[in-house]
N, C-alpha and C positions, 0 to 999 in steps of 0.2 A: 504494500500499500504506500502511495506517494503522499508525503506530508506537504501541506501548504504553509507558507509563512517565511520569515527571514530568520537566518541564524543569528546568534548573539554577536558574532564577529562582524557580520554585515551591518548590524545596527550600530555597533561601536564605530565602525569606519565612517558611516554616515554622520554620526554625532560629531566626530572629530572634524570632518570636512566642514560641517556647518559652523563649528566653533572657530576655525581658522578664518573662514570668510567673514564672520561677524566681527572678529578682531581687526581685520583689515579695514572694514567699513568704519568702525569707531575711530581708528587712527586718521582716516581721511576727513572725517567730520570735524575733528579738533582743529586742523589746518584751515578748513573752510571758515570756521567761526572767526579766526584771526584775520583771514583775508577779507571777510565781510566787514569786520570793525575797521580795518585799515581803509577799505573803500568808503566807508561812511565818513571817516575823518578826512580823507582826501576830498570828498564832495563838499563837506563843510568849509574846508580850507579854500576851496575854489570860489566860494562865495565871498570870501573876505575882500578880494580885489575890487568888485563893484561897490561894496560898501565903503571901502577905503576912498574910492573916487568920489563918492557922495560927500563923505566927511571932508575931503579936500576942497571941493567946491563950496561947501556949506560953512566951513570954519576957517575963513580968511586964507584960502589956498595953501593950506598946511596939512601935513599928515600927522602932526604932533599928537592930535586927539585919538589916533588909532590905537595907540598903546597907553595903558594905565601905569601908575606907580607900580613897580615891582616887575617890570618887563613882561606884562601879560596883556591880553587884549582888553580894551576898554569896554564899557557897558552901554555905549551910546549907539543910535542909529542901527539897531539890529545886531550889533556885535555881541551883546549878552546871550542871545539865543545861539549864536554860532559858538561862542566860547563854552556854553553849557553842553552843547552837542559834542563838541570835540573832547571836552573833559570826560563825558560819560562813556566815550568809545575808546579813547586812547589807552595804551597799556598803563598800568598803575605807576610804573617807574618813569614814564615819559613826562616831559614838561612842555608846555607851550611857551615859546620864546618870542616876544614882540619887542622890536627895537626900532627907534626913530632917531634920526640925527638931530642936532640941536637947532638946526634951521627949519626942521619940519619939511624938508624936501625929499627925504627918503625914508622908506620903512622896510622891514623884513619881518615876516612871521614864520616860524617853523614849529614843527611838532615831531617828536619821535614816533615811530611806527613799531609794529610787533617785533620785527627782526632787528636785533641789536645792530646799531650803526646806520640804520635806515631812517631818513627824515623826509618830511614833505615840507616844501618851502615856497612861500609867495612873497614877491618883492614889488616895490614901487616901479621897478623897470618893466613891469608887464610880464615878468617871468614867473612860472610856477612849474614845480616838478620835483622829482626824487633827488635827494641830496645825500652826501655822505657825511656832512657836518651841519649842525644847527646854524642859525644866523650869526653873522660876524658883527661885532659892535664897532668895527673899523670900516668895513666895506659895505655893510648893510645888504649882504647877499649870502648865499651858501655855496658850498663846493658841489656843483651839479653833477649828477650821474645821468639824469634824463630830464630834459626841459620840455615843457608843453607850450 
């Protein structure tokens, strides 16, 4: 008489294969969450430039009001919402750096991303992109790796 069903070995092999596949999926999802957070930070950083131009034209043709005391984004003209969004999504060890020159003619805003040594930078020169350093307080720009 022929028996129907699976042997214990066959069942154990199937369970092992499912476990391996499940662990691979979990590893991929953790990286996807970091990339999603970085994308949201980059999107919010991209909105800083148009807001900075509004501030420039509204506040005596100066970028000085883009940054607040402590080298962070100010809270005027919509910058508060952008700062809050960036702060909620950036890695906990990363900081937002916002610098303006003494004449108010230049600004630079950067934030660290998930990968150590990666920054996203926006400047008054109309440049934005990936950088290997945060804003410099002498040149008011970053060391670019990719510019948009």
